C-alpha positions in Angstrom: -13.3 23.5 1.4 -10.0 21.9 1.3 -8.6 21.3 -1.8 -5.8 18.7 -0.4 -4.9 15.8 -2.9 -2.9 12.7 -2.4 0.2 13.5 -3.4 0.5 9.3 -4.9 -3.2 9.2 -6.1 -2.5 12.6 -8.0 0.2 11.7 -9.7 -0.6 7.8 -10.8 -0.3 6.9 -14.6 1.5 10.2 -14.9 4.8 8.7 -12.8 3.5 6.2 -10.5 2.0 2.7 -10.9 -0.7 0.7 -9.2 0.3 -0.7 -5.9 -2.0 -3.6 -7.1 -2.2 -4.7 -10.3 -4.7 -7.5 -12.1 -7.7 -7.6 -14.5 -10.5 -9.6 -12.8 -13.7 -10.5 -14.3 -17.1 -8.4 -12.5 -17.4 -11.9 -10.1 -14.3 -11.5 -8.7 -13.8 -8.2 -8.7 -15.0 -7.8 -5.3 -13.3 -10.9 -3.8 -10.0 -9.7 -5.4 -10.1 -6.0 -3.9 -11.0 -7.7 -0.2 -8.3 -9.6 0.0 -6.1 -7.0 -1.5 -6.7 -4.5 1.7 -6.8 -7.6 3.9 -4.0 -9.1 3.0 -1.5 -6.0 2.5 -3.7 -4.5 6.5 -2.2 -7.6 7.9 1.4 -7.6 6.2 1.6 -4.4 7.5 0.9 -4.7 11.0 3.0 -8.5 10.9 5.9 -7.0 9.1 6.2 -3.8 11.4 9.9 -2.9 12.6 11.2 -4.5 9.1 11.3 -1.3 7.4 8.8 -1.6 4.9 8.3 0.4 1.7 5.5 -0.8 0.2 3.5 -4.2 -0.6 2.8 -4.7 -4.4 0.3 -7.1 -5.3 0.3 -9.3 -9.0 -2.3 -11.5 -10.3 -3.3 -13.6 -13.3 -6.0 -16.3 -13.7 -4.0 -18.2 -12.2 -1.3 -16.7 -10.5 -0.4 -14.4 -7.4 2.9 -12.7 -6.3 3.5 -10.4 -3.7 6.6 -7.9 -3.5 8.0 -6.7 -0.8 9.8 -3.7 -1.2 12.1 -3.2 2.5 15.5 -1.8 3.1 16.7 -4.4 5.4 15.6 -7.7 3.4 17.7 -9.6 5.7 15.6 -9.7 8.4 12.1 -11.1 6.3 14.3 -13.4 4.2 15.8 -14.9 7.5 19.0 -17.3 7.6 18.9 -19.7 3.9 15.3 -18.6 3.0 13.7 -20.2 6.2 11.7 -16.0 6.8 10.2 -16.0 3.7 8.6 -19.8 3.3 7.3 -19.0 6.8 5.9 -15.7 5.5 4.2 -17.7 2.6 3.3 -20.3 4.6 1.1 -17.2 7.2 -0.1 -15.5 4.2 -1.5 -18.4 2.9 -3.0 -19.7 6.4 -4.6 -15.9 6.6 -6.2 -16.3 2.7 -8.3 -19.8 4.1 -9.3 -17.9 7.3 -10.8 -15.5 5.3 -12.1 -17.6 3.3 -10.4 -15.6 -0.1 -9.2 -19.3 -1.5 -5.7 -19.6 -2.4 -4.2 -19.1 -6.1 -2.6 -22.3 -7.6 0.5 -20.9 -7.9 1.5 -18.1 -5.5 5.0 -16.2 -4.9 6.3 -14.1 -2.6 9.6 -11.9 -3.6 11.5 -9.2 -1.3 13.5 -6.4 -3.1 15.6 -4.0 -2.2 15.2 -0.5 -1.4 18.6 1.2 -2.7 17.9 4.3 -0.9 16.1 4.4 2.1 16.3 7.8 3.1 14.4 8.7 0.1 11.5 6.8 0.7 9.3 8.2 2.3 7.6 5.4 3.6 10.5 4.0 5.2 11.3 7.8 6.7 8.0 8.3 8.6 8.5 4.8 10.1 11.8 5.6 11.5 10.3 8.8 12.9 7.8 6.3 14.7 10.2 4.8 16.4 12.2 7.5 17.7 9.0 8.4 19.4 7.8 5.5 20.5 11.3 5.6 22.0 10.3 8.1 23.7 13.4 10.7 22.1 13.0 14.6 22.6 9.8 14.8 19.2 12.2 18.0 18.0 15.4 16.4 18.0 13.7 13.1 16.2 12.4 15.5 13.5 15.4 17.4 13.2 18.1 14.8 12.6 16.3 12.5 10.2 15.3 15.8 7.9 19.3 16.0 8.1 19.9 12.6 6.6 17.1 13.0 4.3 18.4 16.5 2.6 21.9 14.5 2.3 20.2 11.6 0.9 21.2 11.5 -3.3 18.2 13.2 -5.3 16.3 15.2 -2.7 16.0 18.2 -3.0 13.0 18.6 -0.1 11.5 17.3 2.8 9.1 17.9 4.9 7.3 16.6 8.0 4.2 17.4 10.1 3.6 15.7 13.8 -0.1 15.9 15.2 -1.0 15.1 18.4 0.4 15.2 22.4 3.6 16.0 21.4 5.6 15.8 24.5 2.9 14.3 26.8 0.7 18.0 26.4 -1.9 17.9 27.9 -3.8 19.9 24.3 -3.1 18.3 20.9 -1.2 20.6 18.2 0.9 20.0 15.6 4.4 20.9 15.4 5.7 21.0 11.2 9.7 21.3 9.9 10.2 21.8 5.9 13.7 22.1 4.1 13.7 22.4 0.4 10.9 23.0 -2.1 7.9 21.1 -2.4 6.0 21.3 -5.5 2.9 19.7 -5.0 0.7 21.1 -7.8 3.4 19.7 -10.3 2.3 16.6 -12.2 5.9 16.1 -13.0 7.4 16.5 -9.7 8.3 13.1 -8.1 7.0 13.4 -4.7 6.6 10.3 -2.4 4.1 10.9 0.6 3.4 8.4 3.6 1.4 8.6 6.7 2.2 6.3 10.3 1.6 6.7 13.0 3.3 6.3 16.7 1.7 5.0 19.7 2.4 6.2 22.9 1.8 5.4 26.6 -0.7 8.8 26.4 -2.2 8.7 23.1 -1.0 8.1 19.5 0.5 10.6 17.4 0.8 11.0 13.4 2.9 11.5 11.4 2.9 13.3 7.5 5.8 12.7 5.6 6.9 14.6 2.2 9.8 13.9 0.2 10.9 15.6 -3.1 13.3 13.6 -5.7 13.7 15.7 -9.0 11.6 16.2 -11.8 11.0 14.3 -14.1 11.0 14.4 -17.9 10.5 11.8 -21.0 13.9 11.7 -21.3 14.7 10.7 -17.6 11.8 8.1 -18.3 13.6 6.1 -21.2 
């Protein structure tokens, strides 16, 4: 039986916070959880190509706040904030369509990721983008992993591709690793993301691990 754990879930509360933060009475719990999952899936699909890192959701009794972290905020915000206004209306329409109920006070915030090469979600999308442009997969992962290793604070990186690589008839797995990735160390700040590249001959799975050094209590303070 496999003993692999998800690097994000493994460090919850110790280093990471939940991506959805709210309290609900037992009657509303199912509705809130369903809403968070469906809206997050909708936004990930809609904003694909805009270098999204994470989508966080905060709820209080009356207010709901969506925080979108991206390395290119200008693509979402648009000219004089038109993009954010439009996206806000589309999210509320989607909530009505899914019968989730509109919040009284709805806020949408776009935050910039300062160091995108050290963010696993953005790096995974960059690899998927390269593969979808029909670039050679070995060159794609080699150039991106070198970029990642030159980023500030990165001590190790690992990329795994699996599927019909290069259009081969038999699916296989290709891996490239630089530096160290201590997966079992709780204080190790490891960012992880799964992504898919959709090609004409099939789907290629991408996994990215980025190790950003150890975090001690003094660092947090």
